[in-house]
VEXKE-682565 format. One line per field, with one value per residue: residue in one letter; residue number from 1; y, z, x of N, C-alpha, C, O in turn. Coordinates in steps of 0.001 Angstrom, whole numbers, plus 500000, padded with zeros to 6 digits. Each point is the difference from the previous one (the first is absolute). Example, Ala and Ser with C-alpha at 12.3 -4.5 7.8 and 13.67 -1.06 7.14 Angstrom:
2
aa = [a;s]
i = [1;2]
n_y = [494310;501069]
n_z = [507800;498615]
n_x = [513190;498614]
ca_y = [501190;501190]
ca_z = [500000;500060]
ca_x = [499110;500820]
c_y = [501200;501090]
c_z = [500000;500730]
c_x = [500900;499230]
o_y = [499981;501108]
o_z = [500665;500169]
o_x = [501036;500509]
//
This chain:
280
aa = [m;a;d;f;p;r;t;q;i;e;d;l;s;v;s;r;l;l;m;g;t;n;w;w;l;g;f;s;h;t;s;a;a;k;d;d;e;i;k;r;t;m;t;p;e;r;i;a;d;v;m;e;v;f;l;n;a;g;v;d;g;l;f;g;h;p;d;p;k;l;v;e;a;i;r;i;a;q;d;r;t;g;r;g;v;i;i;f;g;t;p;t;l;d;l;s;g;a;t;d;a;d;d;e;n;h;r;i;f;d;e;f;a;e;w;g;c;h;v;c;l;p;h;q;q;t;t;d;a;l;l;d;r;r;t;r;t;i;r;d;m;d;r;y;c;a;m;i;r;d;a;g;m;i;p;g;l;s;t;h;m;p;e;a;p;v;y;a;d;e;t;g;l;d;v;a;t;y;i;q;m;y;n;a;v;g;f;l;m;q;i;e;v;d;w;v;h;r;m;i;w;q;r;a;k;p;v;i;t;i;k;p;l;a;a;g;r;v;l;p;l;v;g;l;a;f;n;w;s;t;l;r;d;c;d;m;v;c;v;g;t;s;t;p;d;e;a;r;d;v;i;e;i;s;l;s;l;l;e;r;r;m;s;r;v;e;l;q;k;t;r;s;k;a;s;v;e;p;e;a]
i = [1;2;3;4;5;6;7;8;9;10;11;12;13;14;15;16;17;18;19;20;21;22;23;24;25;26;27;28;29;30;31;32;33;34;35;36;37;38;39;40;41;42;43;44;45;46;47;48;49;50;51;52;53;54;55;56;57;58;59;60;61;62;63;64;65;66;67;68;69;70;71;72;73;74;75;76;77;78;79;80;81;82;83;84;85;86;87;88;89;90;91;92;93;94;95;96;97;98;99;100;101;102;103;104;105;106;107;108;109;110;111;112;113;114;115;116;117;118;119;120;121;122;123;124;125;126;127;128;129;130;131;132;133;134;135;136;137;138;139;140;141;142;143;144;145;146;147;148;149;150;151;152;153;154;155;156;157;158;159;160;161;162;163;164;165;166;167;168;169;170;171;172;173;174;175;176;177;178;179;180;181;182;183;184;185;186;187;188;189;190;191;192;193;194;195;196;197;198;199;200;201;202;203;204;205;206;207;208;209;210;211;212;213;214;215;216;217;218;219;220;221;222;223;224;225;226;227;228;229;230;231;232;233;234;235;236;237;238;239;240;241;242;243;244;245;246;247;248;249;250;251;252;253;254;255;256;257;258;259;260;261;262;263;264;265;266;267;268;269;270;271;272;273;274;275;276;277;278;279;280]
n_y = [844025;500856;500366;500474;500585;500419;500658;502000;499116;501601;500006;501280;497989;500883;498600;499126;497847;501440;499316;499587;501948;501333;499021;501256;502033;499508;499576;499559;501479;498761;498790;501225;500110;501426;502166;500545;500342;501990;501810;499998;500896;502226;497785;499994;498696;500905;501200;498935;499503;501696;500467;498417;500359;501438;499451;498760;501670;499653;499033;501400;500832;501199;499993;501692;498871;501183;499787;500346;501009;502244;501173;499958;501551;502073;500490;500436;502011;501544;500031;501004;502255;500694;500530;501188;500663;500424;500567;499759;500986;499239;500829;499386;501761;500201;500133;498586;499034;497967;500796;498993;501924;501808;500996;501406;502098;501332;500921;501853;501978;501034;501211;502028;501697;500874;501553;501811;501643;499370;499400;501831;498919;501827;499170;498629;498243;498606;498124;498455;498761;498489;498624;500691;499922;500538;498586;499059;500111;499053;501204;501311;500343;502198;501303;500379;501552;502150;500843;500740;502014;501811;500201;501441;501909;498496;501924;499993;499674;500384;499379;501673;500952;500572;501253;498570;498496;500726;499901;497975;499519;500609;498636;498659;499938;500320;500225;498135;500784;499273;500807;498151;501720;497809;501362;497860;499259;499722;497756;501213;499552;500837;498468;501554;498481;500985;500897;498817;499595;501673;500189;498551;500437;501153;498117;501253;499971;498356;499271;500956;498281;501787;498292;498547;499177;501756;499316;499274;502036;499416;499643;498005;498599;500123;499080;497780;499240;500329;498691;497873;500178;500176;497867;501215;500146;502239;500221;501187;497755;501708;497903;500847;498796;498881;499841;498036;499215;500803;499009;498048;500207;500506;498307;498481;500620;499990;498037;499282;500962;499249;498205;501393;499649;498190;501268;499645;502221;498860;499453;502138;498558;500444;499879;501796;498933;499244;501789;500717;498720;499936;499793;498961]
n_z = [167081;501170;501343;497962;500013;502163;498700;500794;499364;501173;499325;498413;500483;500123;498323;501167;500099;498472;500022;499032;499303;500831;501777;501152;500773;500717;502059;497841;499042;498678;500096;498108;499138;500979;499408;498019;500095;500749;498683;498758;500957;500157;500130;499514;498203;497959;499186;499091;497877;498529;498911;498447;498148;498463;498551;498287;498568;499319;498033;501684;500410;499732;498636;500423;498084;500365;500073;498121;498617;500097;498802;497777;499145;499883;498267;498014;499546;499440;497878;498538;499950;498722;498215;501898;498351;500470;499927;498624;500905;497870;501528;498144;500843;500802;498400;499272;501975;499073;498670;498060;499863;500839;498559;498466;500695;499983;498020;499376;500920;499033;498175;500316;500366;498223;499125;501186;498609;500102;498453;500858;498241;500787;498260;499630;498990;501692;500958;498614;499516;501670;499136;502131;498102;498417;499343;498395;497891;501355;498189;501408;500225;500444;498173;498844;500918;499591;498034;499970;500875;498715;498796;501606;498893;499706;501127;497733;500353;498247;500682;498498;500799;499418;498214;498293;499742;498476;497782;499200;499727;498140;498330;500556;498271;499362;500685;498928;497943;500031;498052;499921;498552;499412;499276;500045;498656;501763;500131;498119;500581;501373;501651;500702;499165;499509;497943;498128;499467;499116;497761;498932;499869;498099;498829;499270;497791;500519;500054;498265;500589;498695;498779;501341;498627;500951;501199;502057;500829;501475;500486;499470;499270;497829;498305;499721;498861;497780;498609;499398;498384;498231;500082;499793;502221;500058;499639;498253;499790;498548;500322;498316;499941;499256;501485;499500;498033;498210;499476;498864;497771;498692;499521;498408;497868;499185;499395;497944;498394;499438;498666;498230;498140;500374;498157;500197;499872;498883;500509;499255;498549;500788;497746;499290;500167;497909;498797;499532;498178;501628;500954;498031]
n_x = [391934;501727;498229;499176;502177;499535;498286;500627;498044;501052;497862;500972;499100;502060;499500;501721;499448;500794;497851;501984;499150;501598;500987;498568;500606;502084;500784;500466;498628;498642;498109;500057;502080;501437;499924;500932;502227;500727;499968;501882;501815;499933;500271;497812;499675;500284;498283;498241;500534;499743;498088;499664;501213;499237;498382;500740;500481;497880;500508;499499;502040;498106;501778;498592;499713;498128;502227;498833;501466;500079;498523;500259;501378;499180;498656;500954;500900;498474;499296;501376;499981;498289;501224;499857;498624;502155;497825;501766;498202;500046;498587;498900;501099;497911;501565;498434;499550;500251;498381;500557;501166;498954;498589;500869;500342;498199;499458;501112;499430;498267;500536;500940;498571;498928;501373;499415;499378;502152;501531;499045;500922;498953;498831;501720;499054;499503;500785;500859;498197;499984;501552;499707;501189;498516;498366;501289;499221;498458;500519;498841;502207;500154;499940;501903;501323;499440;500699;502126;500472;499648;501903;500656;500484;501644;499698;500009;502203;498653;502047;499869;498132;502082;499435;499684;501646;501481;499644;500550;502175;501103;499360;501732;501413;497874;502149;499323;499545;502125;499202;501300;500043;500113;501635;500672;498355;498646;500036;500283;502128;498421;499979;501446;501464;501953;499837;500339;502139;501211;499872;501332;502201;499943;500135;498256;500365;498557;502115;498924;501334;500447;499185;498923;498388;498949;498187;500604;499570;498417;502159;499095;501603;500506;498834;500189;501803;499998;498805;500426;501538;498605;499266;498119;500257;500103;502201;499244;499818;500137;499205;501215;498110;501821;501689;499035;500726;498920;498060;500058;500284;498261;498627;500440;499664;497916;499093;500545;498781;497959;500185;500071;498802;501287;500258;497788;500208;498413;502127;499928;499076;502062;499983;498838;498014;500258;500641;497928;499724;498436;502031;499693]
ca_y = [501361;500969;501055;501141;501092;500826;501354;500484;501217;500213;498752;498907;499300;499621;499570;501068;499758;500088;499491;500915;499371;500440;498877;499152;500695;500497;501306;499513;501072;499504;500239;499608;498570;499283;500174;499131;498624;499802;499971;498794;498744;499944;499702;500000;498814;500204;501016;499349;499139;500851;500535;498926;499924;501124;499821;498928;500541;501086;501271;500086;501300;500015;501269;499856;500530;498840;499382;498692;498935;500017;499621;498549;499391;500106;499005;498664;499852;499946;498683;498977;500124;500318;501262;501177;501000;501387;500719;501414;500380;501256;500496;501270;500774;500977;501346;500880;501168;499941;500093;498676;499335;499415;498803;498948;499581;499172;498695;499311;499540;498911;498819;499439;499445;498757;499035;499521;500820;500413;501291;500613;501021;500528;499686;501074;500815;500947;500723;500917;501094;500936;500526;501409;500364;501407;500102;498833;499273;499096;500607;499177;498645;499851;499564;498613;499164;499877;499047;498666;499625;499753;498714;498939;499619;500841;500789;500144;500736;499373;501130;499878;501252;499926;501012;499667;499643;501157;500937;499339;500181;501426;500504;499138;499274;498769;498788;499102;499495;500600;499329;500739;499370;499826;498897;500326;500672;501219;499821;500752;500916;501366;500618;499028;498935;500341;500905;499212;499238;500895;500335;498840;499932;501142;499930;499727;498748;499002;500241;498847;500280;499294;499871;499705;499340;500863;499288;498964;500519;499589;498663;500000;500174;501383;500899;499720;500350;501455;500418;499518;500521;501460;500389;499827;498741;500150;500223;498853;499929;499370;499379;499217;498760;499382;498556;499544;499926;501364;500385;499310;500644;501318;499771;499462;501039;501008;499459;499848;501331;500455;499136;500123;498693;499721;499463;498642;500048;499383;500977;499586;499337;500180;499379;500933;499990;498688;500114;500491;499052;499036;498690;498929]
ca_z = [499990;500681;499134;499775;500967;499711;500517;500178;499390;500947;500724;499032;499973;498624;499829;499586;498577;499262;498629;498899;498925;498663;499222;499713;499183;498767;500125;500264;499969;499163;498598;499631;499701;501279;500529;499244;500402;501328;499869;499268;500670;501414;500194;501427;500671;500207;501044;501265;500393;500676;501188;500981;500714;500934;501067;500889;500817;500814;499271;499589;499420;498539;499349;498680;499697;499707;498686;500098;500141;501380;500865;499923;500608;501456;500416;499910;501016;501321;500110;500149;501239;501160;500569;499337;499450;500405;498734;499920;498717;499458;498971;499299;500224;499014;500390;498901;500470;499545;501101;500539;500288;501336;499928;499391;500945;501003;499390;499934;501345;500355;499241;500674;501272;499703;499610;501214;500248;501384;499994;498695;499736;498646;499189;499665;498947;500682;501083;499547;499268;500973;500878;499734;500685;500426;501283;500790;500296;498989;499859;500002;500506;501249;499638;499540;501186;500705;499231;500258;501339;499916;499319;500904;499744;500592;498923;499856;498809;499027;499353;499561;500344;501381;500846;500438;501422;500812;500077;500746;501421;500355;500008;500817;499133;500622;499340;500964;499415;498710;499161;499632;499108;500791;499590;500163;498821;499721;498845;500033;501146;499513;500713;500391;500893;501410;500416;500210;501233;501134;500025;500507;501451;500612;499770;501171;499793;499292;498581;499114;498912;498749;499084;500751;499119;498818;498885;499506;499632;501013;500517;501203;501225;500089;500219;501266;501089;500156;500604;501364;500937;500149;500375;501389;500244;499661;498568;499145;498692;499006;498973;498981;499559;498877;500150;501395;500471;500284;501260;501075;500158;500623;501408;500706;500079;500958;501358;500366;500305;501260;501062;499956;499721;498577;499413;499467;498590;499089;499079;498600;499675;498687;499945;500480;501458;500448;500734;501368;500723;500796;499380;500592]
ca_x = [500517;499148;499491;500879;499778;498842;499940;498629;499465;498911;499719;500136;501282;500342;501389;500923;500232;498740;500023;499753;499227;500411;500487;498845;499005;500585;500657;501357;501006;501086;499660;498640;500028;499953;498650;499096;500260;499406;498544;499617;500363;499628;498587;499634;500544;501433;500146;499641;501118;500982;499345;499888;501275;500038;499020;500445;501083;499481;500068;498594;499675;500093;499683;499406;498676;499137;500100;499340;500995;500489;498877;499856;501188;499863;498996;500605;501046;499361;499360;501035;500775;499181;500490;499470;500911;499774;500120;500344;499441;500517;499082;500196;498779;499553;500442;499582;499266;498612;499041;499723;501275;499972;499153;500815;501038;499318;499753;501290;500361;499074;500433;501167;499551;499291;501024;500651;501177;500194;500696;499741;501006;499836;501172;500935;499409;499121;500680;501042;499353;499441;501041;500298;501237;499945;499299;500383;498760;499470;498674;498773;500188;499251;498640;500058;500252;498718;499201;500553;499530;498555;499806;500433;501383;501045;500610;501442;500408;500879;500656;501385;500671;500479;499376;498642;499933;500407;498870;498928;500292;499971;498618;499150;499070;499508;500464;500630;501240;500305;500998;501202;500962;501221;500872;501413;500558;499251;499119;498735;499957;500162;501114;501007;499568;500235;498924;498783;500236;499746;498578;499257;500164;499320;498571;499163;499264;500802;500270;500089;500923;499743;501136;501223;500955;500125;499368;500886;501318;500974;499756;499150;500783;500458;498875;499336;500920;499957;498731;499774;501002;499927;498644;499579;499283;498581;499841;499706;500650;499120;500839;499312;500647;499296;499850;500059;501384;500436;499376;500723;501307;499816;499652;501164;501033;499536;500098;501405;500512;499414;500522;501463;500593;500164;498775;500067;499624;500970;500559;500062;501269;500604;501328;501018;500061;500458;501260;499780;499154;500761;500213;499167]
c_y = [500935;501066;501169;501095;500964;501401;500400;501237;500280;498683;498775;499411;499514;499583;501163;499830;499966;499489;501131;499278;500405;498831;498958;500638;500678;501389;499757;501105;499561;500307;499617;498512;499173;500125;499055;498538;499694;499866;498716;498731;499897;499861;500114;498816;500161;501051;499388;499071;500798;500514;498963;499867;501115;499773;498916;500426;501152;501368;500222;501338;500020;501350;499757;500712;498832;499582;498605;498841;499913;499582;498484;499294;500036;498962;498597;499788;499921;498651;498904;500008;500166;501269;501172;500926;501375;500873;501476;500462;501374;500524;501279;500762;500952;501394;501055;501289;500040;499960;498649;499255;499349;498752;498828;499499;499205;498595;499175;499467;498857;498708;499330;499379;498668;498897;499386;500769;500442;501395;500575;501187;500527;499913;501234;500938;501067;500864;501052;501130;501076;500644;501402;500382;501436;500133;498856;499241;498978;500366;498944;498618;499783;499529;498535;499045;499795;499021;498562;499489;499641;498650;498830;499524;500962;500791;500014;500783;499134;501103;499610;501231;499975;501009;499544;499576;501159;500962;499388;500178;501453;500529;499155;499233;498647;498798;499175;499416;500692;499207;500912;499165;499862;498781;500492;500781;501256;499901;500648;500942;501407;500771;498894;499035;500393;500978;499221;499151;500849;500312;498838;499961;501152;499927;499585;498655;498978;500305;498662;500364;499144;500107;499679;499309;500780;499294;499024;500455;499710;498597;500062;500204;501451;500935;499797;500340;501496;500435;499570;500592;501493;500495;499826;498687;500073;500032;498693;500105;499232;499517;499219;498777;499340;498529;499621;499939;501390;500494;499358;500653;501344;499845;499539;501032;501057;499507;499866;501350;500512;499205;499984;498629;499854;499406;498593;499936;499375;501040;499461;499448;500357;499382;500912;500002;498685;500119;500468;499072;499053;498704;498948;499142]
c_z = [500691;499011;499934;501036;499530;500584;500101;499155;500717;500728;499110;500069;498588;499944;499523;498545;499302;498578;499010;498847;498601;499119;499771;498974;498765;500056;500389;500187;499204;498531;499763;499704;501275;500628;499311;500387;501351;499881;499327;500830;501446;500132;501481;500759;500273;501072;501369;500486;500772;501322;501117;500819;501041;501175;500982;500899;500880;499376;499369;499405;498503;499465;498670;499853;499504;498537;500088;500191;501440;500974;500024;500657;501520;500509;500016;501132;501405;500217;500250;501400;501243;500695;499194;499514;500525;498787;500232;498610;499548;498887;499333;500040;498847;500505;499001;500471;499527;501189;500639;500383;501380;500040;499422;500975;501157;499449;499945;501369;500449;499274;500690;501336;499794;499581;501233;500352;501464;500103;498594;499812;498581;499219;499734;498939;500583;500983;499463;499153;500943;500884;499561;500793;500516;501373;500950;500494;498891;499867;499984;500625;501327;499723;499583;501166;500799;499267;500242;501361;499960;499346;500834;499796;500701;498876;500060;498738;499133;499141;499497;500388;501460;500929;500624;501465;500917;500176;500751;501498;500417;500132;500851;499198;500614;499142;501014;499498;498668;499312;499809;499031;500741;499518;499954;498830;499621;498814;500231;501189;499524;500720;500500;501066;501464;500527;500304;501267;501233;500130;500536;501519;500725;499908;501259;499912;499299;498504;499265;498884;498791;499101;500764;499168;498696;498750;499338;499645;501043;500486;501243;501295;500193;500344;501336;501185;500245;500718;501456;501004;500252;500365;501493;500146;499618;498497;499224;498671;499058;498826;499022;499610;498936;500194;501476;500535;500276;501318;501185;500256;500714;501484;500783;500126;501022;501431;500434;500353;501341;501186;500050;499901;498493;499444;499461;498532;499151;498996;498578;499701;498579;500036;500585;501513;500554;500880;501426;500797;500819;499238;500712;500944]
c_x = [499019;499531;500966;499709;498912;500167;498534;499747;498691;499728;500127;501406;500273;501460;500860;500444;498648;500194;499715;499332;500433;500425;498908;499076;500587;500584;501460;501030;501225;499733;498552;499939;499930;498615;499020;500189;499364;498485;499521;500174;499527;498483;499646;500583;501487;500257;499696;501098;501056;499438;499923;501286;500089;499045;500430;501153;499531;500149;498631;499596;500247;499589;499319;498676;499151;499983;499371;500964;500494;498910;499841;501187;499926;499007;500603;501001;499418;499327;501032;500626;499150;500430;499471;501097;499587;500308;500314;499570;500464;499091;500506;498684;499703;500374;499539;499346;498563;499052;499724;501283;499995;499119;500787;501065;499410;499750;501293;500397;499089;500388;501186;499607;499291;500967;500674;501246;500041;500613;499877;500945;499791;501304;500857;499436;499075;500784;500964;499444;499482;501056;500419;501246;499982;499367;500339;498767;499737;498530;498892;500175;499286;498575;500006;500278;498711;499081;500472;499546;498514;499698;500518;501421;500955;500656;501522;500299;500901;500596;501373;500799;500427;499340;498688;499923;500368;498829;498824;500213;499861;498581;499062;498976;499646;500365;500785;501308;500212;501101;501202;500827;501319;500760;501442;500585;499228;499060;498643;499871;500360;501100;500930;499483;500186;498956;498718;500132;499690;498510;499167;500066;499300;498477;499249;499301;500902;500093;500054;500965;499641;501226;501296;501071;500173;499483;500965;501397;501070;499635;499126;500786;500405;498839;499317;500894;499983;498727;499898;500984;499873;498600;499766;499230;498527;499755;499846;500731;499077;500850;499126;500804;499131;499693;499999;501424;500569;499409;500724;501351;499876;499693;501227;501119;499605;500129;501448;500623;499471;500545;501524;500668;500175;498714;500241;499575;501102;500477;499991;501390;500424;501391;501071;500133;500545;501251;499830;499093;500863;500168;499171;500846]
o_y = [499973;500251;500243;500165;500186;500245;499213;500913;499358;499458;498903;500709;499387;500495;500872;500963;499306;500117;500643;498784;499527;499989;498981;499303;500507;500767;500111;499740;500402;500698;499274;499347;498994;499022;499367;499251;498940;499087;499487;499066;498892;500993;500049;500141;499636;499854;500258;499858;499524;499984;500334;499776;499762;500170;500153;499384;500630;501013;499429;500149;499445;500553;499098;500811;498963;499934;499265;499055;498903;499275;499413;498982;499028;499354;499236;498966;499236;499444;499087;498945;499738;500259;499909;500058;500348;500081;500695;499718;500909;499816;500794;499472;500282;500494;501094;500978;500980;499608;499928;498789;498883;499033;498873;498800;499047;499007;498799;498852;499053;498912;498776;498946;499053;498822;498899;499532;500474;500839;499360;500978;499343;500354;501133;501210;501085;501228;501149;501049;501144;500912;500236;500189;500320;500716;499979;499652;500038;499576;498970;499274;498870;499193;499235;498884;498910;499210;499080;498844;499006;499367;498848;498906;501090;499407;500008;500470;499469;500736;499058;500046;499717;499817;500493;500549;500123;500430;500713;500299;500297;500857;500289;499718;499311;499412;500544;499393;500617;499314;501224;498846;500971;498870;501203;500669;500643;501027;499690;500593;500169;501035;498818;500321;499689;499969;500250;499853;499549;500036;500222;499779;499907;500880;499255;499472;500369;500464;499017;500960;498827;500844;500563;500104;499487;500034;499947;499213;500161;499610;500968;500748;500524;500801;500966;500495;500446;500790;500832;500154;500524;501206;499360;499409;498966;499907;498921;501089;498890;500786;499290;500077;500258;499476;500779;500351;500178;500668;500659;500165;500296;500745;500536;500121;500429;500731;500286;500082;500558;500531;499336;499628;500791;499165;499612;498919;500286;500674;498789;500461;499934;499807;499521;500503;499833;499204;499850;500234;499642;499579;500067;499051]
o_z = [499728;498980;500929;500412;498802;500838;499664;499963;499735;500621;500386;499801;499373;500771;499264;499373;500442;499424;500063;499867;499028;498804;499356;499225;499161;499046;501171;500536;500299;499362;500790;500286;500051;500535;500653;500111;500187;500578;500313;499879;500511;499991;500836;501159;501078;500813;500973;501208;500997;501031;501177;501209;501141;501157;501208;501039;500677;500676;498955;499561;499521;500430;499260;500839;499625;499381;500939;500729;500534;500959;501066;500669;500663;501021;500942;500668;500831;501097;500791;500581;501109;501131;498781;500581;499987;499553;500735;499014;500814;498822;500609;499617;499168;500960;499948;499254;500247;501101;501171;500219;500159;500695;500488;500060;500474;500712;500272;500120;500638;500569;500129;500367;500754;500245;499930;500805;500537;500766;499030;500747;499045;500502;500070;500056;499435;499941;500439;499887;499593;500767;498831;501215;500961;500861;501138;501174;498933;500804;499334;500148;500327;500754;500374;500027;500512;500634;500110;500132;500588;500302;499579;500438;500417;499003;501075;499324;500482;499334;500502;499777;500871;501218;501061;500730;501093;501114;500682;500731;501046;500842;500082;500499;500545;499337;500906;500770;499453;500634;499960;500295;500579;500147;499960;500162;499004;499452;500978;500206;499164;499511;499866;500803;500828;501182;501004;500757;500910;501107;500724;500669;501201;500528;500838;501015;499471;499385;500521;499268;500129;500214;499671;500304;499032;498944;498775;499459;499720;499964;500756;500872;501112;500930;500670;501017;501147;500943;500875;501174;500936;500109;500693;499008;499818;499563;500515;499567;500308;499377;500406;499871;499921;499377;500835;501157;500965;500776;501007;501149;500907;500823;501071;501063;500799;500865;501152;500906;500799;501103;500856;500835;499223;500644;499696;499476;500186;499359;499778;500566;499065;501074;500571;500536;501216;500918;500807;501186;499564;499251;501214;500596]
o_x = [498800;500643;500770;498852;499787;500867;499115;500825;498983;500915;499595;500987;499137;500822;499537;500441;499084;501082;498952;500135;499411;499706;500249;499345;499254;499866;500363;501077;501124;500788;499396;498996;499293;499476;499171;499029;499403;499409;498926;499208;499840;499272;500903;500390;500470;500913;500707;500193;500542;500672;500128;499940;500396;500387;499821;500238;500812;499821;499690;498860;500989;498988;500392;499609;500547;498938;500305;499699;500162;500265;499813;499823;500361;500236;499790;499976;500489;500066;499762;500258;500467;499590;499855;501084;498819;501144;499299;500681;500165;500307;500718;498956;500862;499408;500561;499949;499296;500387;499627;499966;500493;500313;499906;500264;500617;500155;499990;500429;500460;499903;500036;500518;500220;499741;500545;500805;498999;499528;500405;499945;500414;501066;499523;500224;499864;499943;499980;500633;499799;499692;500304;499935;500700;500511;499532;499881;500613;499169;500108;499017;499637;499456;499111;499483;499747;499301;499189;499596;499575;498989;499899;500353;499607;500412;500600;499085;501001;499273;500613;501210;499177;500000;499619;499175;499447;499700;499264;499056;499423;499731;498806;498911;500863;499145;500630;500744;499087;500802;499873;500315;500487;499536;500256;501020;500333;499598;499320;498941;500888;500454;499684;499123;499143;499658;499333;499041;499304;499463;499030;498990;499748;499320;500509;499544;501049;499039;500527;499761;499649;500870;501044;501188;500563;500632;500105;500777;501188;498833;500072;499557;499922;500085;499636;499515;499994;500052;499757;499663;500605;499781;500790;499573;499357;498852;500295;500378;499568;500713;499080;501222;498799;499077;500459;500231;500744;500683;500262;500410;500778;500532;500285;500610;500833;500481;500328;500829;500752;500130;500583;500825;499465;499364;501128;499732;501183;499193;500030;500991;499201;500569;500980;500987;500095;500197;500918;499765;501094;499119;499812;499489]
//
């Protein structure tokens, strides 16, 4: 199988499909019980099993933060495949205004750089706290972007607010990519899907869409078909999976959509579907 299609973030080549980590680290958007199950069962070895499938298909971009479990999983998967992971890091910054806050934020950026982070996107918890709809700016983000550059990483924005990429472009903020919530059912999106679609196409930089399957609320074919058919060739889709087979399905469905062919994914079988199956 050929490697997955790629795009560019400045001079960095990265796969258009990215690995999400919520289903590895315990952020299910379903229930506390589901989160606890994920945290209990997803070991570094199990995460590496999933990651290995992606890497072997040329899907090398990964979103996350230096959780010890994820750090170990990346090491295992890279050793197994001989392929490197391109890390999109999402730090939470100190916004307290304390006199030593900048020192702490420099330390955080240095930690992510030492981890091997390529693209650093301050987490939604940081970005959205700084967004000012009155002035159409993201306060202080220019300083944080400069710190990211100084640490040797490419700056981006991790956000849940649709305004953030718009204001970044309007103010000429030094970011190379940005996140946008985007799925067919509007899950966690703050405005209508058609508005976000238009905003993605108007952006100056590549967009990364997250929650494409609405945290498991839509079928992979539905969610991925919507994303791949309505994005630009430069944009990326970040998807979380729990098992190697789920990873294989996401890759195959995505490739079949991009190549405009029927997917080879095996469909689930139930007795109620027996009447529509071809006769032997």
